[in-house]
N, C-alpha and C positions, 0 to 999 in steps of 0.2 A: 186463049189469051186477052182478045181483045172484046168481049164481049160484055153487054152489060146489064141487070137486072134493073129497070125502074119497075116504082110504083106508087101511086098518087099518095102525097101524103099533105097533113094539114100544119103549113108553116109555122115553124115558134118564131116570132117576131123579133128573134136577139141574132147580134152576130156576137158570136163568144172570138175574142181576137186571144191568141197565145201570143204572151212575151217570153224568148231566151236572154233576151239583150234588149238595152233601155238604146232605142232609137225614133226618130222621128218624130211622131205629134208627139208621144209621149215625152220624149226631151225637152220639147218645146212647153208643153203643158206642167210641167213639175221643176223646171230650168234642171234638171239630171242632166248630166255629163254623157255626152252621143257616145255610144258604144260598151258602156257600164253594161257589165253582164252581172245578169241576175243569179241571186243563191239560190232561188228557184223557180218554178212557171209563174208568169205571174198570170190570172184569167180577166180580164174586163169584157164588159159589156155595155153593146151600143145596141138601142133600139131601130131595128129595122125599117126605117123613115126617109125614102129619096127627099123629100120636100122639106123634110128637117134635117139632112144631112148626116141623117144615121147617128141623130147626139148619145155617147156615154150617159150610163147610167147606172145605177146601184143594184145590188142582188133585192133590195128593199123596195125598190120600184116594179120590181120586178113578181113580185109576190103581191104587193099594194093592186096592180094592175089587171091581177090575172095570166100573166102571159106565156107563166109558169107556173108548175107547183113546187113546193120546197124539194119534193121526192125525183120530179123531174129534172129539177139543176143540180143536183145531187148524183143524179145517176149521168147527165153530160157533163159534171167537171171530172166525177172518173176516167169515162170516157175520155176525155179531150187528154187526161193525165196519161193515157198509154197510146194514146196516138202520137202525143209529146215524144212520148220516150223511145217508141219505133222508129216515127221520121230520124230523129237528133241520130240514131243507130245507124240509119238506110244514108241518110244525108252523109255521114262521118265516114263511113265505110267507101267514098266516092271523095271524099277531100270536101267535102262542104258543110259550113256552118249554120246549123240552123238559127237563123234569129226568132221570125218571128210570124204568124199565120193566124188567120181567120176559118173557123167552123161557121155552118150554117146547119141545123134541125131540124126534123120535121116527127110531126106524128103518122104511127099507121092504125088505121084500122083494124083491132084485131077479133073477129069474130064481134063485132061492132062497139067493142069497147076501146076508148084512148090506152094505145099504152107501148109498143115497143116504141124505137128513135131510127133514123136516117139520118147520117151528114151529106 
């Protein structure tokens, strides 16, 4: 129950932010009322770079600078939405509303090739 499997990965330099409710930086940035419940989860991307303050980026930036491929982004988005659904249910079961969270992923080398993902 308290064991972890740890593997060395190549970090994808993107922070994936999942929002179910608008609050914090998004409300300030877009002038949205704090606490607005989103119709669907919103996925935002930030470049993982502390010196730059983890700036908000678009999917086009990710592709243009080869931080991840289109296939990788699609796979990660599917994983994120499954994780979000699972966590919403788990949190609801203990009376907590899931507002937002951040995920980071890395690439595992499988037989010398890039491919698998880890969060």
